[in-house]
N, C-alpha and C positions, 0 to 999 in steps of 0.2 A: 697505268699508274706505276710510278718508277719501281723497278723491281728492288734496284738497291734499299732507297727508301722503306718498302714493306719490311725486308728483311730488317733493315734496322728495327722498325718497331716490333718487330717478332723478339730477335733477340733484346730490346730490354722491356718488353712486357712479361718477358718472364722475372727476369728481377724482381721486377715492380712487385708482381703477386706473390714469389718469393719473399718477399721482405714483409707484408702483411701474414705471412706465416709461421708458426713455431716449428722447433724444430722437431727435428721429428725424425550313317556308316555310306560309300554309295553301296556300298557295301552292306554288309547287317544295321538298320538302324538301332541304337540303344536306347531310343525312346520309345513312348508306346504307336507312334506314327508309322506310316506307310512303310512296308520292307522293300527293298531293292537289292536284287541279284549279288550273293560274292560273287568277283574277282574267279575266273576258272584255274588260274593257279593258287598250288596249296598254301595254306594260310601261315604256315610256317615259316615259306620263304616270303612273307608278303610282311610281317610281325613289324609294325612300327607305329611309337606311343606317340600321342600328344601328349605336351606339356603344358598346363596352363596353370597359375595360381593354387599351386599345390597338388592339381589332381593330373597324374602320371598314366595313360590308358591306351590301351591301344581302343581304337571304336569296333572295328570287328571281332573283337573276344570277349568285351566287357559283358559280364554277364547280368542276367534280371534283378540281381541282387545291389547292383550298382544304380538303378532304376529306383530300384526302392527306397535307397540308403536320401537320394536326393527328396525323394516325396516325401518324408517320413521328415526331413528338414525345411520342409517349404519349399525347396530350391530347385525344384523341376521346371523345364517349362512348359507351356501351355499346348498341348494336342492341338494342330488347326488343318485345316482340308489341304488335300495334295496340292491345291490348285493356289494355296494361300503363301504369299512372300513372309519369309521369317529368317530369324539372325541364325545363321548357323555356322559350323567349321566345317571347310570344304579341303578334304586333304587330297595331294596327289602322291602318287607312288613318286616321283622327281619333280625337282623344280621346273615348272614350265618354262620353257624357252622362249626367245624376243616373238617369235612366231607365234607360238603358243597364249605367250600374253597380249598380244594384240587381237586374236579371236577372243580369248574370255574375257576382254573389255567390252567388244564390239556384241557380247551378249549378257551386258550388264553388270560385271563383275567390276567389283574395284582394285584388287590386291593390294590393298593398305595394309590391313594389319594382319602380320606373319603370327603365326603360331608354331612355337614349337616342334618340330614333328612334321613339316610338311603341309602347315594345314594355315587357311588364311577364312577371318570373318566375312561373311557376304551375307546380304539380307537377299536369300532367295528361295524360291518352291522347291517343294521334291519334284515338281513337273521340271522345272530347270533341271535341277538336278538330276535327274533319269537324261533328260538330252542330252547330257553335257558326258552325262556315262558312258554314251554312242560314241560321242566323239571326241571326247578328251583323256588324259590320265589319271582320272581321276580314281581314287582309291579307297574312300568314304565320306561319309558326311554325317553328323552330330547336330542337334538343336544347339544353338548355345545359352546354355543351362543357364538362369541365375547364379547357381555356384560357382560359376565359372569365373562371374565379375569380381568377388570378393577378394580382395589384397587379404594373405596369410596373416600380416603383422598388425592389424587392426585391436586395438586393446591392447596389443603386446609390450609397446615401447615405454620406456622410464623413462619422462621429461625431465631436462633438468633445468630450464631457461624459468623464471618465476611468471612471466605472460601467459607461457603456453602451459605453466600449470593451474593457471589459475582460471581454466578455460573447463566449466564441469564435464562430464561425460566424455563423448568423441566428436571430434571436429573431423569432418569428412569432405573428401570432394569426388563427386560424380561427375568421370568422363561420358561424352554422349559418344552413341556409334557417328560412322561420317556421316555429313550432311540431314542431321538431325537436329531440332531446334532446340538449343540448352533453355531456353526462356519457359519453352510448354513443360521439359522436364521436372524447372524449377518449381511450376506451379505446381506438378501431380505432388513432388519432393514435400513441399509445404503443407498441399492437402494429406499427408501421409503420418506424418506426426515430426519433420524437419524443424528446427528453430532457427532463426539468424540466417535467412535462406540467402545467397548473393549471387549471381548467375553473372558470367563473364560471357561474350560472345566475340571471340578473336577469328569467325570464319573470314572474316576482309581480309586477312595475312594470313590464311591457309592453315588456321587451326579448328578444331571440332567445340571449341567451347570448353565451361567446367562450370559446376555449381560446386559451391561452398558450403557446408549446412550444419548445422547441431544436432547430434542424437544422443536423448539421456543415457542409454544404454544398446546392446548391440540386438534385442527384441524385437526394435522394431526394421531392422536389416534386411530378412528376408521379404519384407513386401516392399522397402526401396530398391532390393536389386531386380525384382518382378516388373519394375517400371521397362515397358520393351527397349526403347533407346539409349537406354544407359548400356555402355558398356563396359566401364569397370569403376569402382569404390577403391577409392582407399584410405587412408588415416592422413590428414595433413599433419608432413613433421614439421617439427620446431625449425628453424634458423640459428643457426653459431656462428657467430664472427669470430673470425680468424686473425693474426697479428703478430707480429714482431719483427725488430729493424733488420733488414740485413741486405742494402741498396750494394754500396761497392762490392761487401763480402762476396756476393753470387755471382758478381761479374771474373773476378781472378778467385777466388778461393781466400783473399788477402783485404783485409778490412783498410782502405783508403785506395788502395791499386784500382783503377777503374780501365780496366783491357778495352771495354769496348766503346766508351766514350773516347776513347784516347784513337780511337778512327774515325774519330768523327760523328759514328751514330748515335743521336738524341732524340729522334721521334719526329724533327723537324719535319712540317707538311703533313702530319698525321693526325689523326682524331680516335683518343680512345672512349668508348664507351666504360661505363663505370657506374656499377647500382649498390648500396652499401644501404645502412641502418638508418638514412637518413640522407640530405644532402653536406659536401661540403660547405665548409664557414668560407665562401666568396670574397670574404672581408680581409682573412688570411693573405699576408705576403704573397704566400704562393702562388695564390690563384688571385689577387687583388688588379684591376685594371686601373690604375691610378688616371688614367684621361676621363675614361668612361664605364663605370664598372656596373652597367647595365649588360647582365648574358645575352647573347645574340652571336650572332657570326661575325662582327667585329670585333667582340671581346676578347683579350688575350689570351684568355687563359680556357674558358666554359661556353663555351657554342650554343649551349642548349640544356635547361634545368627543371628535368619533371619532376613533380612534388605533389601531386595530388591528394595526398595523408596531410599535407602541413606542417609534416615533421618541421620542428626546428633543429638546425643545424647541427650535427654530433661532432664527437670527438673522435670515434672509430672513423666516420666518413671522410673526416676530413684526413687524418692521418694515411689513410688507404690511396685517398687522390693523389696527397702530396706524393708519397711510394710512387705514383703510377708517373704521375707527369707534375709535381709540386716545383718552382721557378721562382725565387723572390725578384722582385721587382725592383727591387733597391739593388740589387749583385746578380744580377743577370746569367744564367747560365755557370755560376761559381760560388751559387752556396753551399755550403760544405752537405748540406743535408738535402738538398734537393733531387727531384724522382728519378727513377730509372731513365723515362722516357722525359726529360724535363723541356725536350722543346715542343711535345706534342701539345696539341688542346685535346678536351675534354668533353664529354656528352655526357651528366650526371643526372641518376635515376635514382630514385629511392623505392630497396624492396618490400618495406611496408605498404607501398602501392598493388604489391601480388595480393591484397588480400580484394581487390575490386580489378585488376587487369591480372592477364597471363603472364606467362615469362616469356612467351613465346611473343604477345604483343610490345613488352618490354625491349624486349630484344629488335623489336621492327622499327618502335620507335627510335631508336638509338641510330638504327642503319638510317631515318629517313633525315638522321640532321648531322648525319655523315659520317658516324663512328663504324668503321670496320675490324676494328680488334676491341673487344667487349671484355672485361675482365671484372671478376667475382670474388671478394674475399670474405667468403662465407659458403656453407656447406647446410642441404639438409640432414637432420638427423632422423634417419629412415628405419634406425634398428638396433640403434646404441651402439656403445664402444665395443669394441671385438667383435660385430657381426658384418659381414659384409655388407655393401650397401644396396636398398633396391632400386628397382629402375623406376621409379615414380613421374608423373605427369612434367617437372619442372626439367627430369631428363629428356623424356622425349618430347617436349615443347625445345628445348638445345637440340637435339636432333633434327629436329622439324624445320626447326630455323638455318640451323647449316646446311640442310640438304635442299632448301628453297634460295639459299644465298651464300655459293659453294667459296665465295672469295672471301670471307669471314671466317675468323677464329673467337673461338670462346673459350675462356683461361675462366679454370673453378680452382678452389681452394679441397686440400687434401685433409683438412682441418689440424689443429693444436695439435703439440706433444698428447699422447694417450688418449686422443680423440678419436671417435669413428671416420670414415671417408661418408663421402654423400654428393648428391647433385649441386650444381649441375656439373662439377668438375668429374663426375664418375660416367655422364653422359657418354655414349659410344663415339660419339664426334668431337668430342671437346677435349680440350689440354688439361688434364690435373694436374696440380702443382705442388711441392712438397718443398720448402726447405730444409736443409743440411747441416749449415750452419746460420746462427744468428750474428751480428757484430758486436765483437767483441770490447768495444766500448762503450755500449750501450745494456744496463742493466737489465 
């Protein structure tokens, strides 16, 4: 792909997004299972904490009270025979190099899910752990207790949107372990007390799937997280739309001065994926094809449109799509309010479909329709204004997609003035965008 054209869409997509934002232990086992010898080096020189969902502990040094506390809460992993595989955290003294990774994977480890403190979540038996201890740089192993699966923000966020506040109890998302069956997990969740259970399987595009469900309160949570193949449970954050006008202002700092457009960088031959609170109105002059207004590869503006939820065209969706690539067919390339990348075309998605599809599968669908840059003028409210965003499944889906598709870019909003930040813009590999100024000519 032409590097100059790719650069143009990069430069233009930033102001397009800005325009929709407001100013602004192989060691000592800590459970009741088999003991393993402590390494010969003094423990004081080996102290290394694992940090996972509110727990911060050294698996070599934790006392029996730690285990007792989890047992009282009903959040302790079940004891299994040494030969039985069990989800565990395997901790290394130092990160395994490429050669070590190859050996470890050959012995059945995936090395997919990292735990802060040099750990990985793996399904292995204690016999395998002992074998690895003799050959590799392992430090400790601990069962992946149900307690480690629960997000610390469940039930604590004050939601703002009427749609989200109308949901009684807790709206939760269960994320399976790698290579587990999300449909089997959904069946057990429903049998354990979950209601309105929805299963999404995105393993065909590199994901793990997820199950969204409701609980009346947290009392049933220990029984849910006891399901072996669940890796994590989090509350589904509400989605906040973000917008304000800022198109030419963000090119130069001055309204009406279009320094990027003046270099003939306008999105020509590029396709942008956009997801919003519904589809854009393709009958709007910015998107309409006067010859044949049926969306598809031959359409003037809209290469593809996904709308499984059947949502009607929305004002915010039309606004953000216009900011990205709108171009009036009556005055092509010259309308005063045209989009930042006005010569580009769009693949339009609907974020309401995230109730029946994962963000990873939505990004993948946009990719399959030709999009390489993905813009999202919305964010998840994961902890409320004034608090740092959590790394939720939408963030993980974003990073997973970008890991699997290295030539793609994902942009995400950083919130309106006075709001919180949130995924997908706060994912590790996404580009989070804020506007510093709005167009002074627009109230």
